Jmol script that loads the backbone (N, CA, C; Angstrom):
load data "model"
ATOM      1  N   MET A   1      -7.267 -10.812   3.867  1.00  0.00           N
ATOM      2  CA  MET A   1      -7.195  -9.393   3.797  1.00  0.00           C
ATOM      3  C   MET A   1      -6.175  -8.893   2.642  1.00  0.00           C
ATOM      4  N   ILE A   2      -5.010  -9.609   2.500  1.00  0.00           N
ATOM      5  CA  ILE A   2      -4.033  -9.382   1.542  1.00  0.00           C
ATOM      6  C   ILE A   2      -3.858 -10.462   0.505  1.00  0.00           C
ATOM      7  N   THR A   3      -3.928 -10.156  -0.783  1.00  0.00           N
ATOM      8  CA  THR A   3      -3.594 -11.038  -1.812  1.00  0.00           C
ATOM      9  C   THR A   3      -2.310 -10.821  -2.530  1.00  0.00           C
ATOM     10  N   PRO A   4      -1.355 -11.625  -2.348  1.00  0.00           N
ATOM     11  CA  PRO A   4      -0.122 -11.312  -3.212  1.00  0.00           C
ATOM     12  C   PRO A   4      -0.111 -11.890  -4.561  1.00  0.00           C
ATOM     13  N   GLN A   5       0.516 -11.047  -5.443  1.00  0.00           N
ATOM     14  CA  GLN A   5       0.649 -11.633  -6.782  1.00  0.00           C
ATOM     15  C   GLN A   5       2.028 -11.066  -7.407  1.00  0.00           C
ATOM     16  N   THR A   6       2.621 -11.805  -8.183  1.00  0.00           N
ATOM     17  CA  THR A   6       4.007 -11.227  -8.695  1.00  0.00           C
ATOM     18  C   THR A   6       3.812 -10.986 -10.188  1.00  0.00           C
ATOM     19  N   ILE A   7       4.130  -9.647 -10.569  1.00  0.00           N
ATOM     20  CA  ILE A   7       4.125  -9.379 -11.813  1.00  0.00           C
ATOM     21  C   ILE A   7       5.483  -9.027 -12.195  1.00  0.00           C
ATOM     22  N   GLY A   8       6.082  -9.867 -13.151  1.00  0.00           N
ATOM     23  CA  GLY A   8       7.518  -9.663 -13.469  1.00  0.00           C
ATOM     24  C   GLY A   8       8.368  -9.863 -12.142  1.00  0.00           C
ATOM     25  N   ASP A   9       9.166  -8.764 -11.773  1.00  0.00           N
ATOM     26  CA  ASP A   9       9.930  -8.916 -10.560  1.00  0.00           C
ATOM     27  C   ASP A   9       9.286  -7.953  -9.473  1.00  0.00           C
ATOM     28  N   THR A  10       7.985  -7.701  -9.634  1.00  0.00           N
ATOM     29  CA  THR A  10       7.389  -6.798  -8.677  1.00  0.00           C
ATOM     30  C   THR A  10       6.253  -7.621  -7.922  1.00  0.00           C
ATOM     31  N   LEU A  11       6.310  -7.331  -6.641  1.00  0.00           N
ATOM     32  CA  LEU A  11       5.333  -8.033  -5.599  1.00  0.00           C
ATOM     33  C   LEU A  11       4.110  -7.034  -5.547  1.00  0.00           C
ATOM     34  N   VAL A  12       2.942  -7.521  -6.001  1.00  0.00           N
ATOM     35  CA  VAL A  12       1.703  -6.641  -5.823  1.00  0.00           C
ATOM     36  C   VAL A  12       0.929  -7.258  -4.730  1.00  0.00           C
ATOM     37  N   LEU A  13       0.632  -6.377  -3.655  1.00  0.00           N
ATOM     38  CA  LEU A  13      -0.224  -6.789  -2.602  1.00  0.00           C
ATOM     39  C   LEU A  13      -1.648  -6.115  -2.661  1.00  0.00           C
ATOM     40  N   SER A  14      -2.664  -6.847  -3.012  1.00  0.00           N
ATOM     41  CA  SER A  14      -4.034  -6.370  -2.946  1.00  0.00           C
ATOM     42  C   SER A  14      -4.645  -6.299  -1.685  1.00  0.00           C
ATOM     43  N   VAL A  15      -5.189  -5.164  -1.210  1.00  0.00           N
ATOM     44  CA  VAL A  15      -5.791  -5.044   0.041  1.00  0.00           C
ATOM     45  C   VAL A  15      -7.360  -5.363  -0.308  1.00  0.00           C
ATOM     46  N   ASN A  16      -7.932  -6.382   0.301  1.00  0.00           N
ATOM     47  CA  ASN A  16      -9.196  -6.958  -0.041  1.00  0.00           C
ATOM     48  C   ASN A  16     -10.367  -6.786   1.022  1.00  0.00           C
ATOM     49  N   VAL A  17     -10.257  -5.554   1.596  1.00  0.00           N
ATOM     50  CA  VAL A  17     -11.327  -5.160   2.591  1.00  0.00           C
ATOM     51  C   VAL A  17     -11.857  -3.758   2.078  1.00  0.00           C
ATOM     52  N   PRO A  18     -13.116  -3.410   2.307  1.00  0.00           N
ATOM     53  CA  PRO A  18     -13.659  -2.213   1.948  1.00  0.00           C
ATOM     54  C   PRO A  18     -13.242  -1.029   3.039  1.00  0.00           C
ATOM     55  N   ARG A  19     -13.000  -1.427   4.208  1.00  0.00           N
ATOM     56  CA  ARG A  19     -12.605  -0.386   5.247  1.00  0.00           C
ATOM     57  C   ARG A  19     -11.371  -0.799   5.946  1.00  0.00           C
ATOM     58  N   LEU A  20     -10.362   0.054   5.869  1.00  0.00           N
ATOM     59  CA  LEU A  20      -9.021  -0.073   6.687  1.00  0.00           C
ATOM     60  C   LEU A  20      -9.030   0.908   7.748  1.00  0.00           C
ATOM     61  N   ASP A  21      -9.600   0.486   8.893  1.00  0.00           N
ATOM     62  CA  ASP A  21      -9.699   1.360  10.018  1.00  0.00           C
ATOM     63  C   ASP A  21      -9.041   0.687  11.300  1.00  0.00           C
ATOM     64  N   ALA A  22      -9.270   1.307  12.443  1.00  0.00           N
ATOM     65  CA  ALA A  22      -8.671   0.905  13.692  1.00  0.00           C
ATOM     66  C   ALA A  22      -8.992  -0.624  13.970  1.00  0.00           C
ATOM     67  N   ALA A  23     -10.052  -1.168  13.556  1.00  0.00           N
ATOM     68  CA  ALA A  23     -10.425  -2.499  13.748  1.00  0.00           C
ATOM     69  C   ALA A  23      -9.481  -3.484  12.879  1.00  0.00           C
ATOM     70  N   LEU A  24      -8.950  -3.212  11.846  1.00  0.00           N
ATOM     71  CA  LEU A  24      -8.161  -3.919  10.952  1.00  0.00           C
ATOM     72  C   LEU A  24      -6.711  -3.496  10.769  1.00  0.00           C
ATOM     73  N   ALA A  25      -6.332  -2.366  11.335  1.00  0.00           N
ATOM     74  CA  ALA A  25      -5.024  -1.743  10.972  1.00  0.00           C
ATOM     75  C   ALA A  25      -3.872  -2.632  11.417  1.00  0.00           C
ATOM     76  N   VAL A  26      -4.009  -3.259  12.523  1.00  0.00           N
ATOM     77  CA  VAL A  26      -2.846  -4.082  13.096  1.00  0.00           C
ATOM     78  C   VAL A  26      -2.690  -5.364  12.237  1.00  0.00           C
ATOM     79  N   ARG A  27      -3.928  -5.870  11.925  1.00  0.00           N
ATOM     80  CA  ARG A  27      -3.812  -7.183  11.083  1.00  0.00           C
ATOM     81  C   ARG A  27      -3.218  -6.792   9.681  1.00  0.00           C
ATOM     82  N   PHE A  28      -3.741  -5.644   9.099  1.00  0.00           N
ATOM     83  CA  PHE A  28      -3.242  -5.225   7.787  1.00  0.00           C
ATOM     84  C   PHE A  28      -1.613  -5.183   7.801  1.00  0.00           C
ATOM     85  N   ARG A  29      -1.160  -4.367   8.921  1.00  0.00           N
ATOM     86  CA  ARG A  29       0.293  -4.235   8.969  1.00  0.00           C
ATOM     87  C   ARG A  29       0.951  -5.586   9.033  1.00  0.00           C
ATOM     88  N   GLU A  30       0.526  -6.454   9.923  1.00  0.00           N
ATOM     89  CA  GLU A  30       1.217  -7.726  10.080  1.00  0.00           C
ATOM     90  C   GLU A  30       1.154  -8.593   8.716  1.00  0.00           C
ATOM     91  N   GLU A  31      -0.027  -8.562   8.048  1.00  0.00           N
ATOM     92  CA  GLU A  31      -0.065  -9.296   6.872  1.00  0.00           C
ATOM     93  C   GLU A  31       0.933  -8.876   5.822  1.00  0.00           C
ATOM     94  N   VAL A  32       0.930  -7.549   5.676  1.00  0.00           N
ATOM     95  CA  VAL A  32       1.916  -6.921   4.677  1.00  0.00           C
ATOM     96  C   VAL A  32       3.305  -7.301   5.077  1.00  0.00           C
ATOM     97  N   LEU A  33       3.581  -7.071   6.264  1.00  0.00           N
ATOM     98  CA  LEU A  33       5.051  -7.416   6.735  1.00  0.00           C
ATOM     99  C   LEU A  33       5.342  -8.739   6.619  1.00  0.00           C
ATOM    100  N   GLN A  34       4.528  -9.658   6.708  1.00  0.00           N
ATOM    101  CA  GLN A  34       4.672 -10.961   6.581  1.00  0.00           C
ATOM    102  C   GLN A  34       5.148 -11.365   5.020  1.00  0.00           C
ATOM    103  N   GLN A  35       4.416 -10.683   4.189  1.00  0.00           N
ATOM    104  CA  GLN A  35       4.660 -10.737   2.747  1.00  0.00           C
ATOM    105  C   GLN A  35       6.016 -10.186   2.366  1.00  0.00           C
ATOM    106  N   LEU A  36       6.454  -9.293   3.246  1.00  0.00           N
ATOM    107  CA  LEU A  36       7.719  -8.633   2.847  1.00  0.00           C
ATOM    108  C   LEU A  36       9.015  -9.186   3.572  1.00  0.00           C
ATOM    109  N   THR A  37       8.893 -10.373   4.074  1.00  0.00           N
ATOM    110  CA  THR A  37       9.974 -10.981   4.904  1.00  0.00           C
ATOM    111  C   THR A  37      11.141 -11.336   4.022  1.00  0.00           C
ATOM    112  N   GLU A  38      10.836 -11.535   2.681  1.00  0.00           N
ATOM    113  CA  GLU A  38      12.031 -11.872   1.780  1.00  0.00           C
ATOM    114  C   GLU A  38      12.641 -10.670   1.201  1.00  0.00           C
ATOM    115  N   GLU A  39      12.265  -9.513   1.617  1.00  0.00           N
ATOM    116  CA  GLU A  39      12.793  -8.191   1.279  1.00  0.00           C
ATOM    117  C   GLU A  39      12.786  -7.982  -0.257  1.00  0.00           C
ATOM    118  N   PRO A  40      11.538  -8.044  -0.869  1.00  0.00           N
ATOM    119  CA  PRO A  40      11.434  -7.751  -2.416  1.00  0.00           C
ATOM    120  C   PRO A  40      11.972  -6.196  -2.446  1.00  0.00           C
ATOM    121  N   SER A  41      12.507  -5.920  -3.593  1.00  0.00           N
ATOM    122  CA  SER A  41      12.886  -4.566  -3.824  1.00  0.00           C
ATOM    123  C   SER A  41      11.747  -3.654  -4.616  1.00  0.00           C
ATOM    124  N   ARG A  42      10.960  -4.417  -5.159  1.00  0.00           N
ATOM    125  CA  ARG A  42       9.799  -3.728  -5.845  1.00  0.00           C
ATOM    126  C   ARG A  42       8.371  -4.112  -5.316  1.00  0.00           C
ATOM    127  N   VAL A  43       7.695  -3.304  -4.825  1.00  0.00           N
ATOM    128  CA  VAL A  43       6.446  -3.706  -4.151  1.00  0.00           C
ATOM    129  C   VAL A  43       5.323  -2.625  -4.508  1.00  0.00           C
ATOM    130  N   VAL A  44       4.143  -3.070  -4.835  1.00  0.00           N
ATOM    131  CA  VAL A  44       2.998  -2.199  -5.053  1.00  0.00           C
ATOM    132  C   VAL A  44       2.015  -2.635  -4.070  1.00  0.00           C
ATOM    133  N   ILE A  45       1.274  -1.807  -3.393  1.00  0.00           N
ATOM    134  CA  ILE A  45       0.110  -1.967  -2.648  1.00  0.00           C
ATOM    135  C   ILE A  45      -1.170  -1.383  -3.216  1.00  0.00           C
ATOM    136  N   ASP A  46      -2.062  -2.376  -3.680  1.00  0.00           N
ATOM    137  CA  ASP A  46      -3.120  -1.923  -4.420  1.00  0.00           C
ATOM    138  C   ASP A  46      -4.437  -1.793  -3.452  1.00  0.00           C
ATOM    139  N   PHE A  47      -4.894  -0.401  -3.427  1.00  0.00           N
ATOM    140  CA  PHE A  47      -6.012  -0.178  -2.559  1.00  0.00           C
ATOM    141  C   PHE A  47      -7.314  -0.036  -3.284  1.00  0.00           C
ATOM    142  N   SER A  48      -7.419  -0.685  -4.397  1.00  0.00           N
ATOM    143  CA  SER A  48      -8.617  -0.560  -5.301  1.00  0.00           C
ATOM    144  C   SER A  48     -10.016  -0.877  -4.548  1.00  0.00           C
ATOM    145  N   ALA A  49      -9.874  -1.899  -3.652  1.00  0.00           N
ATOM    146  CA  ALA A  49     -11.103  -2.386  -2.956  1.00  0.00           C
ATOM    147  C   ALA A  49     -11.344  -1.559  -1.675  1.00  0.00           C
ATOM    148  N   VAL A  50     -10.438  -0.650  -1.328  1.00  0.00           N
ATOM    149  CA  VAL A  50     -10.643   0.067  -0.041  1.00  0.00           C
ATOM    150  C   VAL A  50     -11.451   1.502  -0.366  1.00  0.00           C
ATOM    151  N   THR A  51     -12.570   1.512   0.204  1.00  0.00           N
ATOM    152  CA  THR A  51     -13.415   2.764   0.093  1.00  0.00           C
ATOM    153  C   THR A  51     -13.283   3.659   1.308  1.00  0.00           C
ATOM    154  N   PHE A  52     -12.703   3.201   2.404  1.00  0.00           N
ATOM    155  CA  PHE A  52     -12.599   3.949   3.636  1.00  0.00           C
ATOM    156  C   PHE A  52     -11.291   3.703   4.323  1.00  0.00           C
ATOM    157  N   LEU A  53     -10.589   4.764   4.645  1.00  0.00           N
ATOM    158  CA  LEU A  53      -9.275   4.688   5.311  1.00  0.00           C
ATOM    159  C   LEU A  53      -9.295   5.734   6.501  1.00  0.00           C
ATOM    160  N   ASP A  54      -8.972   5.265   7.661  1.00  0.00           N
ATOM    161  CA  ASP A  54      -8.886   6.330   8.749  1.00  0.00           C
ATOM    162  C   ASP A  54      -7.345   6.438   9.054  1.00  0.00           C
ATOM    163  N   SER A  55      -7.267   7.297  10.172  1.00  0.00           N
ATOM    164  CA  SER A  55      -5.732   7.512  10.583  1.00  0.00           C
ATOM    165  C   SER A  55      -5.180   6.243  11.065  1.00  0.00           C
ATOM    166  N   SER A  56      -5.834   5.253  11.556  1.00  0.00           N
ATOM    167  CA  SER A  56      -5.071   4.052  12.034  1.00  0.00           C
ATOM    168  C   SER A  56      -4.647   3.155  10.770  1.00  0.00           C
ATOM    169  N   GLY A  57      -5.422   3.203   9.798  1.00  0.00           N
ATOM    170  CA  GLY A  57      -4.970   2.471   8.580  1.00  0.00           C
ATOM    171  C   GLY A  57      -3.857   3.237   8.008  1.00  0.00           C
ATOM    172  N   LEU A  58      -3.828   4.527   7.996  1.00  0.00           N
ATOM    173  CA  LEU A  58      -2.796   5.373   7.350  1.00  0.00           C
ATOM    174  C   LEU A  58      -1.494   5.017   8.247  1.00  0.00           C
ATOM    175  N   GLY A  59      -1.673   5.086   9.521  1.00  0.00           N
ATOM    176  CA  GLY A  59      -0.616   4.862  10.472  1.00  0.00           C
ATOM    177  C   GLY A  59       0.123   3.546  10.234  1.00  0.00           C
ATOM    178  N   ALA A  60      -0.764   2.527   9.954  1.00  0.00           N
ATOM    179  CA  ALA A  60      -0.296   1.199   9.655  1.00  0.00           C
ATOM    180  C   ALA A  60       0.653   1.178   8.476  1.00  0.00           C
ATOM    181  N   LEU A  61       0.172   1.886   7.369  1.00  0.00           N
ATOM    182  CA  LEU A  61       0.947   2.024   6.124  1.00  0.00           C
ATOM    183  C   LEU A  61       2.325   2.764   6.492  1.00  0.00           C
ATOM    184  N   VAL A  62       2.255   3.797   7.143  1.00  0.00           N
ATOM    185  CA  VAL A  62       3.614   4.611   7.561  1.00  0.00           C
ATOM    186  C   VAL A  62       4.501   3.486   8.315  1.00  0.00           C
ATOM    187  N   SER A  63       3.868   2.691   9.293  1.00  0.00           N
ATOM    188  CA  SER A  63       4.731   1.880  10.038  1.00  0.00           C
ATOM    189  C   SER A  63       5.305   0.830   9.167  1.00  0.00           C
ATOM    190  N   ILE A  64       4.678   0.335   8.131  1.00  0.00           N
ATOM    191  CA  ILE A  64       5.265  -0.533   7.200  1.00  0.00           C
ATOM    192  C   ILE A  64       6.453  -0.058   6.407  1.00  0.00           C
ATOM    193  N   VAL A  65       6.262   1.234   6.013  1.00  0.00           N
ATOM    194  CA  VAL A  65       7.360   1.816   5.215  1.00  0.00           C
ATOM    195  C   VAL A  65       8.552   2.031   6.122  1.00  0.00           C
ATOM    196  N   LYS A  66       8.321   2.496   7.348  1.00  0.00           N
ATOM    197  CA  LYS A  66       9.399   2.567   8.367  1.00  0.00           C
ATOM    198  C   LYS A  66      10.139   1.168   8.474  1.00  0.00           C
ATOM    199  N   ARG A  67       9.386   0.190   8.537  1.00  0.00           N
ATOM    200  CA  ARG A  67      10.047  -1.262   8.765  1.00  0.00           C
ATOM    201  C   ARG A  67      10.792  -1.589   7.537  1.00  0.00           C
ATOM    202  N   VAL A  68      10.351  -1.353   6.435  1.00  0.00           N
ATOM    203  CA  VAL A  68      10.944  -1.952   5.205  1.00  0.00           C
ATOM    204  C   VAL A  68      11.614  -0.912   4.290  1.00  0.00           C
ATOM    205  N   GLY A  69      11.609   0.333   4.607  1.00  0.00           N
ATOM    206  CA  GLY A  69      12.194   1.454   3.864  1.00  0.00           C
ATOM    207  C   GLY A  69      13.649   1.230   3.481  1.00  0.00           C
ATOM    208  N   HIS A  70      14.375   0.388   4.206  1.00  0.00           N
ATOM    209  CA  HIS A  70      15.722   0.188   3.956  1.00  0.00           C
ATOM    210  C   HIS A  70      15.977  -0.598   2.682  1.00  0.00           C
ATOM    211  N   HIS A  71      14.918  -1.317   2.279  1.00  0.00           N
ATOM    212  CA  HIS A  71      15.127  -2.235   1.056  1.00  0.00           C
ATOM    213  C   HIS A  71      14.033  -1.867   0.009  1.00  0.00           C
ATOM    214  N   CYS A  72      13.065  -1.151   0.313  1.00  0.00           N
ATOM    215  CA  CYS A  72      12.085  -0.878  -0.683  1.00  0.00           C
ATOM    216  C   CYS A  72      11.150   0.175  -0.122  1.00  0.00           C
ATOM    217  N   ARG A  73      10.467   0.890  -1.158  1.00  0.00           N
ATOM    218  CA  ARG A  73       9.544   1.990  -0.817  1.00  0.00           C
ATOM    219  C   ARG A  73       8.267   1.592  -1.758  1.00  0.00           C
ATOM    220  N   PRO A  74       7.299   1.014  -1.103  1.00  0.00           N
ATOM    221  CA  PRO A  74       6.105   0.587  -1.823  1.00  0.00           C
ATOM    222  C   PRO A  74       5.426   1.759  -2.576  1.00  0.00           C
ATOM    223  N   VAL A  75       5.042   1.448  -3.808  1.00  0.00           N
ATOM    224  CA  VAL A  75       4.217   2.349  -4.580  1.00  0.00           C
ATOM    225  C   VAL A  75       2.662   2.000  -4.311  1.00  0.00           C
ATOM    226  N   ILE A  76       1.874   3.062  -3.984  1.00  0.00           N
ATOM    227  CA  ILE A  76       0.522   2.896  -3.656  1.00  0.00           C
ATOM    228  C   ILE A  76      -0.355   3.102  -4.953  1.00  0.00           C
ATOM    229  N   CYS A  77      -1.357   2.274  -5.239  1.00  0.00           N
ATOM    230  CA  CYS A  77      -2.188   2.571  -6.316  1.00  0.00           C
ATOM    231  C   CYS A  77      -3.611   2.186  -6.080  1.00  0.00           C
ATOM    232  N   GLY A  78      -4.543   2.560  -6.881  1.00  0.00           N
ATOM    233  CA  GLY A  78      -5.948   2.317  -6.914  1.00  0.00           C
ATOM    234  C   GLY A  78      -6.751   3.053  -5.813  1.00  0.00           C
ATOM    235  N   LEU A  79      -6.313   4.219  -5.584  1.00  0.00           N
ATOM    236  CA  LEU A  79      -7.016   4.978  -4.370  1.00  0.00           C
ATOM    237  C   LEU A  79      -8.342   5.488  -4.915  1.00  0.00           C
ATOM    238  N   GLN A  80      -9.438   5.063  -4.065  1.00  0.00           N
ATOM    239  CA  GLN A  80     -10.823   5.478  -4.320  1.00  0.00           C
ATOM    240  C   GLN A  80     -10.895   6.801  -3.751  1.00  0.00           C
ATOM    241  N   PRO A  81     -11.964   7.586  -4.305  1.00  0.00           N
ATOM    242  CA  PRO A  81     -12.078   9.102  -4.010  1.00  0.00           C
ATOM    243  C   PRO A  81     -11.876   9.384  -2.414  1.00  0.00           C
ATOM    244  N   ALA A  82     -12.477   8.781  -1.625  1.00  0.00           N
ATOM    245  CA  ALA A  82     -12.406   9.069  -0.171  1.00  0.00           C
ATOM    246  C   ALA A  82     -11.156   8.758   0.337  1.00  0.00           C
ATOM    247  N   VAL A  83     -10.426   7.807  -0.094  1.00  0.00           N
ATOM    248  CA  VAL A  83      -9.068   7.406   0.365  1.00  0.00           C
ATOM    249  C   VAL A  83      -8.043   8.402  -0.279  1.00  0.00           C
ATOM    250  N   GLN A  84      -8.306   8.815  -1.531  1.00  0.00           N
ATOM    251  CA  GLN A  84      -7.426   9.769  -2.100  1.00  0.00           C
ATOM    252  C   GLN A  84      -7.495  11.074  -1.389  1.00  0.00           C
ATOM    253  N   THR A  85      -8.751  11.400  -0.892  1.00  0.00           N
ATOM    254  CA  THR A  85      -8.811  12.674  -0.159  1.00  0.00           C
ATOM    255  C   THR A  85      -7.937  12.560   1.094  1.00  0.00           C
ATOM    256  N   MET A  86      -8.136  11.460   1.801  1.00  0.00           N
ATOM    257  CA  MET A  86      -7.383  11.211   3.031  1.00  0.00           C
ATOM    258  C   MET A  86      -5.806  11.459   2.775  1.00  0.00           C
ATOM    259  N   PHE A  87      -5.364  10.820   1.750  1.00  0.00           N
ATOM    260  CA  PHE A  87      -4.002  11.006   1.421  1.00  0.00           C
ATOM    261  C   PHE A  87      -3.668  12.368   1.109  1.00  0.00           C
ATOM    262  N   ALA A  88      -4.454  13.196   0.464  1.00  0.00           N
ATOM    263  CA  ALA A  88      -4.238  14.464   0.153  1.00  0.00           C
ATOM    264  C   ALA A  88      -4.270  15.426   1.462  1.00  0.00           C
ATOM    265  N   LEU A  89      -5.270  15.237   2.288  1.00  0.00           N
ATOM    266  CA  LEU A  89      -5.356  15.996   3.444  1.00  0.00           C
ATOM    267  C   LEU A  89      -4.276  15.812   4.417  1.00  0.00           C
ATOM    268  N   THR A  90      -3.674  14.613   4.449  1.00  0.00           N
ATOM    269  CA  THR A  90      -2.577  14.322   5.395  1.00  0.00           C
ATOM    270  C   THR A  90      -1.183  14.505   4.700  1.00  0.00           C
ATOM    271  N   ARG A  91      -1.275  14.809   3.375  1.00  0.00           N
ATOM    272  CA  ARG A  91      -0.068  15.037   2.637  1.00  0.00           C
ATOM    273  C   ARG A  91       0.723  13.709   2.293  1.00  0.00           C
ATOM    274  N   MET A  92       0.074  12.585   2.495  1.00  0.00           N
ATOM    275  CA  MET A  92       0.743  11.336   2.280  1.00  0.00           C
ATOM    276  C   MET A  92       0.842  11.092   0.763  1.00  0.00           C
ATOM    277  N   ASP A  93       0.115  11.812  -0.034  1.00  0.00           N
ATOM    278  CA  ASP A  93       0.359  11.761  -1.488  1.00  0.00           C
ATOM    279  C   ASP A  93       1.710  12.341  -1.812  1.00  0.00           C
ATOM    280  N   GLN A  94       2.383  13.085  -0.873  1.00  0.00           N
ATOM    281  CA  GLN A  94       3.599  13.696  -1.151  1.00  0.00           C
ATOM    282  C   GLN A  94       4.775  12.699  -0.628  1.00  0.00           C
ATOM    283  N   VAL A  95       4.305  11.795   0.353  1.00  0.00           N
ATOM    284  CA  VAL A  95       5.295  10.880   0.885  1.00  0.00           C
ATOM    285  C   VAL A  95       5.485   9.622   0.053  1.00  0.00           C
ATOM    286  N   PHE A  96       4.270   9.209  -0.416  1.00  0.00           N
ATOM    287  CA  PHE A  96       4.310   7.944  -1.078  1.00  0.00           C
ATOM    288  C   PHE A  96       4.218   8.233  -2.688  1.00  0.00           C
ATOM    289  N   LYS A  97       4.716   7.407  -3.431  1.00  0.00           N
ATOM    290  CA  LYS A  97       4.449   7.498  -4.909  1.00  0.00           C
ATOM    291  C   LYS A  97       3.142   6.850  -5.136  1.00  0.00           C
ATOM    292  N   VAL A  98       2.162   7.608  -5.767  1.00  0.00           N
ATOM    293  CA  VAL A  98       0.825   7.093  -5.908  1.00  0.00           C
ATOM    294  C   VAL A  98       0.527   7.097  -7.426  1.00  0.00           C
ATOM    295  N   ARG A  99      -0.026   5.921  -7.910  1.00  0.00           N
ATOM    296  CA  ARG A  99      -0.344   5.856  -9.122  1.00  0.00           C
ATOM    297  C   ARG A  99      -1.890   5.317  -9.325  1.00  0.00           C
ATOM    298  N   GLY A 100      -2.353   5.432 -10.395  1.00  0.00           N
ATOM    299  CA  GLY A 100      -3.719   5.143 -10.690  1.00  0.00           C
ATOM    300  C   GLY A 100      -4.160   3.610 -10.679  1.00  0.00           C
ATOM    301  N   THR A 101      -3.392   2.893 -11.339  1.00  0.00           N
ATOM    302  CA  THR A 101      -3.568   1.382 -11.574  1.00  0.00           C
ATOM    303  C   THR A 101      -2.268   0.656 -11.234  1.00  0.00           C
ATOM    304  N   VAL A 102      -2.595  -0.740 -11.071  1.00  0.00           N
ATOM    305  CA  VAL A 102      -1.539  -1.596 -10.807  1.00  0.00           C
ATOM    306  C   VAL A 102      -0.372  -1.553 -11.917  1.00  0.00           C
ATOM    307  N   ASP A 103      -0.969  -1.542 -13.197  1.00  0.00           N
ATOM    308  CA  ASP A 103       0.029  -1.480 -14.371  1.00  0.00           C
ATOM    309  C   ASP A 103       0.858  -0.249 -14.218  1.00  0.00           C
ATOM    310  N   GLU A 104       0.274   0.944 -13.991  1.00  0.00           N
ATOM    311  CA  GLU A 104       1.012   2.232 -13.899  1.00  0.00           C
ATOM    312  C   GLU A 104       2.069   2.141 -12.711  1.00  0.00           C
ATOM    313  N   ALA A 105       1.680   1.527 -11.626  1.00  0.00           N
ATOM    314  CA  ALA A 105       2.524   1.422 -10.461  1.00  0.00           C
ATOM    315  C   ALA A 105       3.691   0.582 -10.802  1.00  0.00           C
ATOM    316  N   VAL A 106       3.370  -0.557 -11.395  1.00  0.00           N
ATOM    317  CA  VAL A 106       4.462  -1.529 -11.728  1.00  0.00           C
ATOM    318  C   VAL A 106       5.463  -0.857 -12.718  1.00  0.00           C
ATOM    319  N   ALA A 107       5.012  -0.129 -13.682  1.00  0.00           N
ATOM    320  CA  ALA A 107       5.747   0.476 -14.776  1.00  0.00           C
ATOM    321  C   ALA A 107       6.555   1.681 -14.041  1.00  0.00           C
ATOM    322  N   SER A 108       6.033   2.222 -13.107  1.00  0.00           N
ATOM    323  CA  SER A 108       6.817   3.291 -12.440  1.00  0.00           C
ATOM    324  C   SER A 108       8.010   2.813 -11.551  1.00  0.00           C
ATOM    325  N   LEU A 109       7.959   1.632 -11.151  1.00  0.00           N
ATOM    326  CA  LEU A 109       9.090   0.957 -10.538  1.00  0.00           C
ATOM    327  C   LEU A 109      10.193   0.606 -11.479  1.00  0.00           C
ATOM    328  N   ALA A 110       9.867   0.576 -12.779  1.00  0.00           N
ATOM    329  CA  ALA A 110      10.968   0.238 -13.768  1.00  0.00           C
ATOM    330  C   ALA A 110      11.657   1.596 -14.208  1.00  0.00           C
ATOM    331  N   GLU A 111      11.159   2.593 -13.740  1.00  0.00           N
ATOM    332  CA  GLU A 111      11.749   3.954 -14.227  1.00  0.00           C
ATOM    333  C   GLU A 111      13.092   4.229 -13.545  1.00  0.00           C
TER     334      GLU A 111
END
end "model"
wireframe off; spacefill off
backbone 0.3
color backbone group
């Protein structure tokens, strides 16, 4: 479900499922938290493959940030239109730093 990759000093976690809903939210949260056990300071979560996100998936993302917020604040990227709409409707686009691509997200962490 999650593919990790390191770009420079940034950990990029690609979500590899089309739907992040109640059926997968707990697994998503656990896999991401497992990748963050070494407390990287720069993290990007790439949602390019995700075409549907419900409140459970969004809740899992918020839970992740609450757990790791003391050492990093992940940048979100690659939001597909329906997922971007969900972020806008819930104002999560105001809570998270959102960028279009992985490269833009990685660059924003260097600012």
